[in-house]
A tleap script that builds the chain and sets N, CA, C and O, in Angstrom:
source leaprc.protein.ff14SB
mol = sequence {
  NMET ALA ALA GLN THR ASN SER GLN ARG ALA
  ARG THR VAL GLN GLU ILE SER THR SER LEU
  LEU PRO ALA ASP VAL LEU ARG GLY ALA LYS
  THR PHE PHE GLY ARG GLN ASN GLY VAL TYR
  SER ALA PHE VAL GLU GLN GLU GLY PRO THR
  HIE ILE THR LEU ARG GLY GLN GLY GLY GLU
  GLU LEU VAL ILE GLY THR ALA SER VAL ASN
  GLY GLY LYS THR THR ARG VAL THR ALA SER
  SER TYR LEU PHE ASP GLN GLN ILE ALA ARG
  PHE LEU SER ARG LEU PRO PRO PRO PRO ALA
  SER ALA ASN ALA ALA GLU GLN SER GLY SER
  THR PRO ALA ILE THR SER CGLY
}
set mol.1.N position { -2.470 -23.822 20.589 }
set mol.1.CA position { -1.858 -23.006 19.873 }
set mol.1.C position { -0.864 -21.912 20.812 }
set mol.1.O position { -1.309 -21.513 21.888 }
set mol.2.N position { 0.307 -21.526 20.399 }
set mol.2.CA position { 1.011 -20.607 21.035 }
set mol.2.C position { 0.341 -19.374 20.985 }
set mol.2.O position { -0.538 -19.300 20.126 }
set mol.3.N position { 0.559 -18.252 21.786 }
set mol.3.CA position { 0.062 -16.896 21.237 }
set mol.3.C position { 1.377 -16.327 20.654 }
set mol.3.O position { 2.519 -16.785 20.696 }
set mol.4.N position { 0.861 -15.134 20.067 }
set mol.4.CA position { 1.437 -14.594 18.914 }
set mol.4.C position { 2.511 -13.523 19.771 }
set mol.4.O position { 2.150 -12.741 20.651 }
set mol.5.N position { 3.661 -13.674 19.361 }
set mol.5.CA position { 4.684 -12.923 20.012 }
set mol.5.C position { 5.162 -11.825 19.423 }
set mol.5.O position { 5.667 -10.993 20.177 }
set mol.6.N position { 5.134 -11.553 18.048 }
set mol.6.CA position { 5.668 -10.967 17.063 }
set mol.6.C position { 4.789 -9.953 16.489 }
set mol.6.O position { 4.658 -10.048 15.268 }
set mol.7.N position { 4.090 -8.909 17.120 }
set mol.7.CA position { 3.344 -7.508 17.154 }
set mol.7.C position { 3.846 -6.968 15.699 }
set mol.7.O position { 3.133 -6.384 14.883 }
set mol.8.N position { 5.395 -7.327 15.531 }
set mol.8.CA position { 5.406 -6.480 13.894 }
set mol.8.C position { 4.941 -7.029 12.640 }
set mol.8.O position { 4.713 -6.374 11.623 }
set mol.9.N position { 4.794 -8.521 12.814 }
set mol.9.CA position { 4.152 -9.305 11.763 }
set mol.9.C position { 2.696 -8.571 11.040 }
set mol.9.O position { 2.370 -8.475 9.856 }
set mol.10.N position { 2.063 -8.154 12.199 }
set mol.10.CA position { 0.607 -7.511 11.778 }
set mol.10.C position { 0.836 -6.516 10.966 }
set mol.10.O position { 0.027 -6.338 10.055 }
set mol.11.N position { 1.941 -5.666 11.089 }
set mol.11.CA position { 2.093 -4.293 10.242 }
set mol.11.C position { 2.872 -4.456 9.481 }
set mol.11.O position { 3.333 -3.347 9.212 }
set mol.12.N position { 3.389 -5.267 8.870 }
set mol.12.CA position { 4.248 -5.492 7.744 }
set mol.12.C position { 3.718 -5.509 6.334 }
set mol.12.O position { 4.441 -5.183 5.393 }
set mol.13.N position { 2.587 -5.849 6.190 }
set mol.13.CA position { 1.552 -5.584 5.090 }
set mol.13.C position { 0.402 -4.950 5.624 }
set mol.13.O position { -0.157 -5.407 6.621 }
set mol.14.N position { -0.125 -3.596 4.843 }
set mol.14.CA position { -1.070 -2.860 5.257 }
set mol.14.C position { -1.761 -2.890 3.954 }
set mol.14.O position { -1.171 -3.183 2.915 }
set mol.15.N position { -3.105 -2.564 4.015 }
set mol.15.CA position { -3.792 -2.565 2.692 }
set mol.15.C position { -5.040 -1.504 2.741 }
set mol.15.O position { -5.650 -1.413 3.807 }
set mol.16.N position { -5.436 -0.708 1.639 }
set mol.16.CA position { -6.539 0.194 1.797 }
set mol.16.C position { -6.925 0.155 0.339 }
set mol.16.O position { -6.281 -0.281 -0.615 }
set mol.17.N position { -8.236 0.760 0.386 }
set mol.17.CA position { -9.112 1.193 -1.261 }
set mol.17.C position { -8.967 2.502 -1.079 }
set mol.17.O position { -9.086 3.155 -0.041 }
set mol.18.N position { -8.645 2.912 -2.382 }
set mol.18.CA position { -9.058 4.381 -2.871 }
set mol.18.C position { -9.562 4.291 -3.878 }
set mol.18.O position { -9.865 3.298 -4.539 }
set mol.19.N position { -9.770 6.108 -4.186 }
set mol.19.CA position { -10.399 6.347 -5.572 }
set mol.19.C position { -9.645 6.695 -6.729 }
set mol.19.O position { -10.162 7.088 -7.775 }
set mol.20.N position { -8.132 6.517 -6.499 }
set mol.20.CA position { -7.073 6.993 -7.118 }
set mol.20.C position { -6.781 6.166 -8.416 }
set mol.20.O position { -7.374 5.105 -8.218 }
set mol.21.N position { -6.195 6.104 -9.602 }
set mol.21.CA position { -6.041 4.931 -10.289 }
set mol.21.C position { -4.841 4.516 -10.013 }
set mol.21.O position { -4.014 5.288 -9.527 }
set mol.22.N position { -4.561 3.229 -10.281 }
set mol.22.CA position { -3.295 2.531 -9.626 }
set mol.22.C position { -2.084 3.588 -10.432 }
set mol.22.O position { -1.099 3.773 -9.717 }
set mol.23.N position { -2.039 4.187 -11.600 }
set mol.23.CA position { -0.800 5.081 -12.002 }
set mol.23.C position { -0.308 6.400 -11.455 }
set mol.23.O position { 0.621 7.172 -11.692 }
set mol.24.N position { -1.589 6.308 -10.412 }
set mol.24.CA position { -1.797 7.680 -9.672 }
set mol.24.C position { -0.976 7.526 -8.208 }
set mol.24.O position { -0.237 8.318 -7.624 }
set mol.25.N position { -1.432 6.137 -7.861 }
set mol.25.CA position { -1.176 5.755 -6.471 }
set mol.25.C position { 0.209 5.447 -6.777 }
set mol.25.O position { 0.793 5.679 -5.719 }
set mol.26.N position { 1.114 5.030 -7.680 }
set mol.26.CA position { 2.276 4.589 -8.108 }
set mol.26.C position { 3.047 5.893 -7.744 }
set mol.26.O position { 3.868 5.994 -6.832 }
set mol.27.N position { 2.643 6.894 -8.618 }
set mol.27.CA position { 3.392 8.330 -8.605 }
set mol.27.C position { 3.350 8.586 -7.074 }
set mol.27.O position { 4.303 8.899 -6.361 }
set mol.28.N position { 2.227 8.417 -6.759 }
set mol.28.CA position { 2.048 9.408 -5.418 }
set mol.28.C position { 3.620 9.031 -4.297 }
set mol.28.O position { 4.517 9.775 -3.902 }
set mol.29.N position { 3.333 7.398 -4.066 }
set mol.29.CA position { 4.447 6.978 -3.486 }
set mol.29.C position { 5.810 7.191 -4.137 }
set mol.29.O position { 6.785 7.175 -3.386 }
set mol.30.N position { 5.950 7.339 -5.111 }
set mol.30.CA position { 7.758 7.675 -5.636 }
set mol.30.C position { 7.765 8.935 -4.931 }
set mol.30.O position { 8.547 9.125 -4.000 }
set mol.31.N position { 6.787 9.968 -5.392 }
set mol.31.CA position { 7.130 11.317 -4.989 }
set mol.31.C position { 7.117 11.380 -3.277 }
set mol.31.O position { 7.860 12.278 -2.881 }
set mol.32.N position { 6.489 10.683 -2.252 }
set mol.32.CA position { 6.336 10.601 -0.996 }
set mol.32.C position { 7.664 10.139 -0.478 }
set mol.32.O position { 8.465 10.839 0.142 }
set mol.33.N position { 7.779 9.096 -0.747 }
set mol.33.CA position { 9.010 8.349 -0.437 }
set mol.33.C position { 10.412 9.229 -0.762 }
set mol.33.O position { 11.454 9.449 -0.144 }
set mol.34.N position { 9.972 9.532 -1.812 }
set mol.34.CA position { 11.369 10.441 -2.720 }
set mol.34.C position { 11.783 11.680 -1.687 }
set mol.34.O position { 12.974 11.943 -1.520 }
set mol.35.N position { 10.860 12.339 -1.083 }
set mol.35.CA position { 11.273 13.194 -0.775 }
set mol.35.C position { 10.987 13.637 1.121 }
set mol.35.O position { 10.736 14.586 1.864 }
set mol.36.N position { 11.280 11.995 1.117 }
set mol.36.CA position { 11.191 11.806 3.182 }
set mol.36.C position { 12.690 12.089 3.375 }
set mol.36.O position { 13.454 11.693 2.495 }
set mol.37.N position { 13.196 12.756 4.477 }
set mol.37.CA position { 14.045 13.319 5.181 }
set mol.37.C position { 15.057 12.088 5.844 }
set mol.37.O position { 14.611 11.288 6.667 }
set mol.38.N position { 16.369 12.059 5.403 }
set mol.38.CA position { 17.169 11.135 5.936 }
set mol.38.C position { 16.966 9.676 5.768 }
set mol.38.O position { 16.800 9.222 4.635 }
set mol.39.N position { 16.968 8.660 7.148 }
set mol.39.CA position { 16.680 7.597 6.706 }
set mol.39.C position { 15.224 7.101 6.359 }
set mol.39.O position { 15.089 5.982 5.865 }
set mol.40.N position { 14.401 7.706 6.544 }
set mol.40.CA position { 13.136 7.634 5.849 }
set mol.40.C position { 12.661 7.707 4.378 }
set mol.40.O position { 11.512 7.481 3.998 }
set mol.41.N position { 13.785 8.082 3.554 }
set mol.41.CA position { 13.476 8.327 2.330 }
set mol.41.C position { 13.832 6.779 1.490 }
set mol.41.O position { 14.777 6.071 1.837 }
set mol.42.N position { 13.151 6.519 0.656 }
set mol.42.CA position { 13.273 5.280 -0.603 }
set mol.42.C position { 13.267 5.719 -1.991 }
set mol.42.O position { 12.539 6.638 -2.369 }
set mol.43.N position { 14.102 5.052 -2.802 }
set mol.43.CA position { 13.966 5.280 -4.118 }
set mol.43.C position { 13.752 4.007 -5.298 }
set mol.43.O position { 14.296 2.932 -5.044 }
set mol.44.N position { 13.082 4.122 -6.383 }
set mol.44.CA position { 12.379 3.483 -7.087 }
set mol.44.C position { 13.509 1.902 -7.255 }
set mol.44.O position { 14.558 2.018 -7.889 }
set mol.45.N position { 13.238 0.931 -6.807 }
set mol.45.CA position { 14.514 -0.214 -7.654 }
set mol.45.C position { 13.863 -0.556 -8.819 }
set mol.45.O position { 14.534 -0.288 -9.816 }
set mol.46.N position { 12.749 -1.072 -9.050 }
set mol.46.CA position { 11.742 -1.765 -9.493 }
set mol.46.C position { 10.585 -1.264 -9.845 }
set mol.46.O position { 10.033 -0.721 -8.888 }
set mol.47.N position { 9.748 -1.202 -11.214 }
set mol.47.CA position { 8.671 -0.802 -11.208 }
set mol.47.C position { 7.975 -1.036 -12.628 }
set mol.47.O position { 8.539 -1.067 -13.722 }
set mol.48.N position { 6.563 -1.198 -12.340 }
set mol.48.CA position { 5.835 -1.886 -13.572 }
set mol.48.C position { 4.547 -1.200 -13.069 }
set mol.48.O position { 4.334 -0.493 -12.083 }
set mol.49.N position { 3.675 -1.688 -14.178 }
set mol.49.CA position { 2.574 -0.996 -14.210 }
set mol.49.C position { 1.524 -1.203 -12.935 }
set mol.49.O position { 0.518 -0.507 -12.795 }
set mol.50.N position { 1.831 -2.034 -12.229 }
set mol.50.CA position { 0.596 -2.407 -10.726 }
set mol.50.C position { 1.595 -2.583 -9.559 }
set mol.50.O position { 1.257 -3.167 -8.530 }
set mol.51.N position { 2.786 -2.087 -9.731 }
set mol.51.CA position { 3.678 -2.456 -8.523 }
set mol.51.C position { 4.936 -1.016 -8.692 }
set mol.51.O position { 5.112 -0.293 -9.673 }
set mol.52.N position { 5.606 -0.994 -7.414 }
set mol.52.CA position { 6.684 -0.606 -7.209 }
set mol.52.C position { 7.777 -0.964 -5.856 }
set mol.52.O position { 7.588 -0.695 -4.669 }
set mol.53.N position { 8.716 -1.513 -6.353 }
set mol.53.CA position { 9.656 -1.757 -5.079 }
set mol.53.C position { 10.753 -0.786 -4.619 }
set mol.53.O position { 11.736 -0.760 -5.360 }
set mol.54.N position { 10.778 -0.129 -3.740 }
set mol.54.CA position { 11.594 1.003 -3.448 }
set mol.54.C position { 12.920 0.309 -2.374 }
set mol.54.O position { 12.721 -0.690 -1.683 }
set mol.55.N position { 13.860 0.835 -2.399 }
set mol.55.CA position { 14.924 0.727 -1.407 }
set mol.55.C position { 14.948 1.785 -0.576 }
set mol.55.O position { 14.567 2.872 -1.012 }
set mol.56.N position { 15.403 1.661 0.780 }
set mol.56.CA position { 15.482 2.746 1.512 }
set mol.56.C position { 16.986 2.247 2.152 }
set mol.56.O position { 17.735 1.387 1.687 }
set mol.57.N position { 17.198 3.193 3.543 }
set mol.57.CA position { 18.015 3.077 4.243 }
set mol.57.C position { 18.619 2.003 4.655 }
set mol.57.O position { 17.812 1.291 5.254 }
set mol.58.N position { 20.242 1.301 4.591 }
set mol.58.CA position { 20.496 0.378 4.656 }
set mol.58.C position { 19.665 -1.189 3.905 }
set mol.58.O position { 19.572 -2.355 4.288 }
set mol.59.N position { 19.136 -0.352 2.555 }
set mol.59.CA position { 18.925 -1.994 1.613 }
set mol.59.C position { 17.234 -2.341 2.060 }
set mol.59.O position { 16.669 -3.317 1.566 }
set mol.60.N position { 16.598 -1.513 2.945 }
set mol.60.CA position { 15.078 -1.851 3.466 }
set mol.60.C position { 14.421 -1.643 2.279 }
set mol.60.O position { 14.414 -0.694 1.495 }
set mol.61.N position { 13.818 -2.809 2.296 }
set mol.61.CA position { 12.685 -3.066 1.097 }
set mol.61.C position { 11.176 -2.659 1.167 }
set mol.61.O position { 10.424 -3.170 1.997 }
set mol.62.N position { 10.690 -1.551 0.101 }
set mol.62.CA position { 9.215 -1.225 0.399 }
set mol.62.C position { 8.766 -1.861 -0.780 }
set mol.62.O position { 9.502 -1.767 -1.762 }
set mol.63.N position { 7.488 -2.618 -0.905 }
set mol.63.CA position { 6.876 -2.909 -2.099 }
set mol.63.C position { 5.477 -2.456 -1.969 }
set mol.63.O position { 4.748 -2.641 -0.995 }
set mol.64.N position { 5.158 -1.770 -3.189 }
set mol.64.CA position { 3.246 -1.075 -3.163 }
set mol.64.C position { 3.045 -1.751 -4.447 }
set mol.64.O position { 3.587 -1.686 -5.550 }
set mol.65.N position { 1.935 -2.526 -3.852 }
set mol.65.CA position { 1.138 -3.168 -5.198 }
set mol.65.C position { -0.388 -2.553 -5.147 }
set mol.65.O position { -1.006 -2.339 -4.104 }
set mol.66.N position { -0.861 -2.319 -6.452 }
set mol.66.CA position { -2.255 -2.277 -6.794 }
set mol.66.C position { -3.164 -3.077 -7.451 }
set mol.66.O position { -2.650 -4.061 -7.983 }
set mol.67.N position { -4.181 -2.978 -7.561 }
set mol.67.CA position { -5.394 -3.893 -8.052 }
set mol.67.C position { -6.391 -2.834 -8.269 }
set mol.67.O position { -6.674 -2.063 -7.352 }
set mol.68.N position { -7.096 -2.729 -9.754 }
set mol.68.CA position { -8.188 -2.406 -10.083 }
set mol.68.C position { -9.592 -3.116 -9.489 }
set mol.68.O position { -9.831 -4.270 -9.844 }
set mol.69.N position { -10.393 -2.516 -8.707 }
set mol.69.CA position { -11.585 -3.324 -8.231 }
set mol.69.C position { -12.748 -2.656 -8.383 }
set mol.69.O position { -12.717 -1.458 -8.103 }
set mol.70.N position { -13.977 -3.221 -8.834 }
set mol.70.CA position { -15.309 -2.466 -8.758 }
set mol.70.C position { -15.270 -2.029 -10.108 }
set mol.70.O position { -15.626 -0.853 -10.175 }
set mol.71.N position { -14.953 -2.555 -11.292 }
set mol.71.CA position { -14.931 -2.101 -12.516 }
set mol.71.C position { -13.843 -0.901 -12.769 }
set mol.71.O position { -14.016 -0.043 -13.635 }
set mol.72.N position { -12.840 -0.942 -12.011 }
set mol.72.CA position { -11.911 0.385 -12.193 }
set mol.72.C position { -12.576 1.639 -11.711 }
set mol.72.O position { -12.346 2.718 -12.258 }
set mol.73.N position { -13.483 1.504 -10.592 }
set mol.73.CA position { -14.193 2.501 -9.522 }
set mol.73.C position { -12.765 2.853 -8.218 }
set mol.73.O position { -12.567 3.985 -7.778 }
set mol.74.N position { -12.135 1.913 -7.904 }
set mol.74.CA position { -11.896 1.673 -6.774 }
set mol.74.C position { -10.228 0.968 -7.035 }
set mol.74.O position { -9.989 0.286 -8.032 }
set mol.75.N position { -9.258 1.247 -6.049 }
set mol.75.CA position { -7.957 0.781 -6.524 }
set mol.75.C position { -7.658 0.207 -5.085 }
set mol.75.O position { -7.816 0.885 -4.070 }
set mol.76.N position { -7.179 -1.195 -5.080 }
set mol.76.CA position { -7.236 -1.653 -3.728 }
set mol.76.C position { -5.449 -1.612 -3.900 }
set mol.76.O position { -4.830 -2.224 -4.770 }
set mol.77.N position { -4.779 -0.640 -2.723 }
set mol.77.CA position { -3.687 -0.758 -2.579 }
set mol.77.C position { -2.739 -1.783 -1.179 }
set mol.77.O position { -3.053 -1.652 0.004 }
set mol.78.N position { -1.811 -2.564 -1.560 }
set mol.78.CA position { -1.126 -3.177 -0.553 }
set mol.78.C position { 0.079 -2.765 -0.598 }
set mol.78.O position { 0.656 -2.862 -1.681 }
set mol.79.N position { 0.702 -2.269 0.405 }
set mol.79.CA position { 2.014 -2.040 0.913 }
set mol.79.C position { 2.637 -3.166 2.047 }
set mol.79.O position { 1.908 -3.668 2.902 }
set mol.80.N position { 3.792 -3.419 1.950 }
set mol.80.CA position { 4.797 -4.241 2.914 }
set mol.80.C position { 6.024 -3.549 3.021 }
set mol.80.O position { 6.579 -3.102 2.017 }
set mol.81.N position { 6.501 -3.423 4.177 }
set mol.81.CA position { 7.851 -3.215 4.577 }
set mol.81.C position { 8.061 -3.844 6.051 }
set mol.81.O position { 7.089 -4.197 6.718 }
set mol.82.N position { 9.247 -3.949 6.470 }
set mol.82.CA position { 9.706 -4.344 7.879 }
set mol.82.C position { 9.800 -3.410 8.966 }
set mol.82.O position { 9.299 -3.470 10.089 }
set mol.83.N position { 10.798 -2.216 8.245 }
set mol.83.CA position { 10.837 -1.030 9.314 }
set mol.83.C position { 9.955 0.300 8.966 }
set mol.83.O position { 9.507 1.124 9.764 }
set mol.84.N position { 9.834 0.268 7.520 }
set mol.84.CA position { 8.867 1.487 7.126 }
set mol.84.C position { 7.343 1.412 7.172 }
set mol.84.O position { 6.610 1.854 6.287 }
set mol.85.N position { 6.911 0.768 8.365 }
set mol.85.CA position { 5.315 0.264 8.922 }
set mol.85.C position { 4.839 2.047 9.091 }
set mol.85.O position { 3.825 2.498 8.558 }
set mol.86.N position { 5.529 2.648 9.697 }
set mol.86.CA position { 4.988 3.934 10.020 }
set mol.86.C position { 4.692 4.942 8.904 }
set mol.86.O position { 3.701 5.670 8.839 }
set mol.87.N position { 6.061 4.843 7.736 }
set mol.87.CA position { 5.875 5.756 6.783 }
set mol.87.C position { 4.710 5.293 5.941 }
set mol.87.O position { 3.775 5.947 5.480 }
set mol.88.N position { 5.067 3.676 5.829 }
set mol.88.CA position { 3.798 3.560 4.749 }
set mol.88.C position { 2.328 3.984 5.294 }
set mol.88.O position { 1.493 4.495 4.547 }
set mol.89.N position { 2.117 3.748 6.531 }
set mol.89.CA position { 0.725 4.281 7.253 }
set mol.89.C position { 0.553 5.330 6.742 }
set mol.89.O position { -0.400 5.579 6.004 }
set mol.90.N position { 1.500 6.165 7.067 }
set mol.90.CA position { 1.182 7.926 6.746 }
set mol.90.C position { 0.876 7.974 5.242 }
set mol.90.O position { -0.063 8.699 4.914 }
set mol.91.N position { 1.519 7.320 4.299 }
set mol.91.CA position { 1.413 7.388 2.734 }
set mol.91.C position { -0.117 6.959 2.822 }
set mol.91.O position { -0.926 7.803 2.437 }
set mol.92.N position { -0.494 6.017 3.181 }
set mol.92.CA position { -1.847 5.581 2.781 }
set mol.92.C position { -3.003 6.377 3.270 }
set mol.92.O position { -4.071 6.560 2.686 }
set mol.93.N position { -2.631 6.819 4.418 }
set mol.93.CA position { -3.475 7.433 5.177 }
set mol.93.C position { -3.876 8.875 4.081 }
set mol.93.O position { -4.969 9.419 4.237 }
set mol.94.N position { -3.188 9.242 3.323 }
set mol.94.CA position { -3.187 10.483 2.647 }
set mol.94.C position { -4.372 9.973 1.297 }
set mol.94.O position { -5.087 10.667 0.574 }
set mol.95.N position { -4.220 8.799 1.355 }
set mol.95.CA position { -5.057 8.365 -0.160 }
set mol.95.C position { -6.599 8.893 0.219 }
set mol.95.O position { -7.206 8.759 1.282 }
set mol.96.N position { -7.001 9.510 -0.966 }
set mol.96.CA position { -8.582 9.722 -0.786 }
set mol.96.C position { -9.602 8.553 -0.406 }
set mol.96.O position { -9.308 7.431 -0.820 }
set mol.97.N position { -10.355 8.650 0.076 }
set mol.97.CA position { -11.313 7.093 0.255 }
set mol.97.C position { -11.938 6.855 -1.143 }
set mol.97.O position { -12.012 7.710 -2.026 }
set mol.98.N position { -12.409 5.485 -1.230 }
set mol.98.CA position { -13.115 4.686 -2.629 }
set mol.98.C position { -14.775 5.706 -2.616 }
set mol.98.O position { -15.536 6.145 -1.754 }
set mol.99.N position { -14.713 5.703 -3.678 }
set mol.99.CA position { -16.652 6.419 -3.678 }
set mol.99.C position { -17.290 5.416 -2.747 }
set mol.99.O position { -16.866 4.296 -2.461 }
set mol.100.N position { -18.378 6.016 -2.327 }
set mol.100.CA position { -19.078 5.317 -1.497 }
set mol.100.C position { -19.826 4.331 -2.025 }
set mol.100.O position { -20.143 3.442 -1.235 }
set mol.101.N position { -20.316 4.204 -3.494 }
set mol.101.CA position { -20.736 3.222 -3.806 }
set mol.101.C position { -19.760 1.885 -3.848 }
set mol.101.O position { -20.079 0.762 -3.458 }
set mol.102.N position { -18.491 2.285 -4.419 }
set mol.102.CA position { -17.571 0.999 -4.413 }
set mol.102.C position { -17.281 0.651 -3.116 }
set mol.102.O position { -17.159 -0.572 -3.043 }
set mol.103.N position { -17.116 1.212 -2.043 }
set mol.103.CA position { -17.283 0.709 -0.670 }
set mol.103.C position { -18.203 -0.164 -0.404 }
set mol.103.O position { -17.994 -1.257 0.121 }
set mol.104.N position { -19.449 0.343 -0.809 }
set mol.104.CA position { -20.566 -0.284 -0.308 }
set mol.104.C position { -20.380 -1.983 -1.044 }
set mol.104.O position { -20.547 -2.981 -0.343 }
set mol.105.N position { -20.008 -2.074 -2.571 }
set mol.105.CA position { -19.670 -3.122 -2.839 }
set mol.105.C position { -18.588 -3.798 -2.062 }
set mol.105.O position { -18.536 -4.974 -1.700 }
set mol.106.N position { -17.986 -3.114 -1.931 }
set mol.106.CA position { -16.751 -4.374 -1.618 }
set mol.106.C position { -17.058 -4.752 0.098 }
set mol.106.O position { -16.367 -5.594 0.672 }
set mol.107.N position { -17.920 -4.183 0.638 }
set mol.107.CA position { -18.126 -4.327 1.832 }
set mol.107.C position { -19.335 -5.644 1.734 }
set mol.107.O position { -19.544 -6.459 2.632 }
set mol.108.N position { -19.790 -5.608 0.869 }
set mol.108.CA position { -21.187 -6.706 0.603 }
set mol.108.C position { -20.508 -8.046 -0.192 }
set mol.108.O position { -21.144 -8.954 -0.726 }
set mol.109.N position { -18.890 -7.893 -0.107 }
set mol.109.CA position { -18.412 -8.990 -0.633 }
set mol.109.C position { -18.652 -9.586 -2.206 }
set mol.109.O position { -18.701 -10.725 -2.671 }
set mol.110.N position { -18.783 -8.148 -2.815 }
set mol.110.CA position { -19.217 -8.692 -4.332 }
set mol.110.C position { -17.679 -8.399 -5.074 }
set mol.110.O position { -17.600 -8.748 -6.251 }
set mol.111.N position { -16.539 -7.818 -4.486 }
set mol.111.CA position { -15.494 -7.500 -4.623 }
set mol.111.C position { -14.524 -8.712 -3.648 }
set mol.111.O position { -14.587 -8.931 -2.438 }
set mol.112.N position { -13.598 -9.392 -4.760 }
set mol.112.CA position { -12.998 -10.551 -4.168 }
set mol.112.C position { -11.568 -9.838 -3.135 }
set mol.112.O position { -10.912 -8.935 -3.655 }
set mol.113.N position { -11.365 -10.099 -2.363 }
set mol.113.CA position { -10.793 -9.949 -0.705 }
set mol.113.C position { -9.206 -9.867 -1.204 }
set mol.113.O position { -8.835 -10.572 -2.143 }
set mol.114.N position { -8.408 -9.078 -0.607 }
set mol.114.CA position { -7.097 -9.269 -0.778 }
set mol.114.C position { -6.560 -9.775 0.392 }
set mol.114.O position { -6.513 -8.943 1.298 }
set mol.115.N position { -6.082 -11.027 0.697 }
set mol.115.CA position { -5.593 -11.561 2.044 }
set mol.115.C position { -3.991 -11.516 2.189 }
set mol.115.O position { -3.369 -11.842 1.179 }
set mol.116.N position { -3.324 -11.187 3.214 }
set mol.116.CA position { -2.005 -11.922 3.372 }
set mol.116.C position { -1.560 -12.686 3.928 }
set mol.116.O position { -1.990 -13.062 5.018 }
set mol.117.N position { -0.426 -13.212 3.273 }
set mol.117.CA position { -0.120 -14.785 4.443 }
set mol.117.C position { 0.790 -14.912 5.078 }
set mol.117.O position { 0.916 -15.915 5.781 }
savepdb mol mol.pdb
quit
């Protein structure tokens, strides 16, 4: 098997768990990306109850999806972009962590894992 030469691929999909409700995560993303300066701002193109698609400089697409897990106590957030990976990481790092009990349940395997392809 050939060695992976594209280190960017590992950064295009990022995931985190948070205690926020899905609607709060999406509202926060719209605010965060809408107030970025210059080439790092992005604006809502499509929106649904569990996801948003934003467009940035040069037509760059950002997708943020949410899923309630652990009976709604935790929200799993998945975000993807090719060029906005640092801004996505910054946004995700500002989300509060999930409750300790929900985090333990997720690590024990009682919550279905979200995988990227």
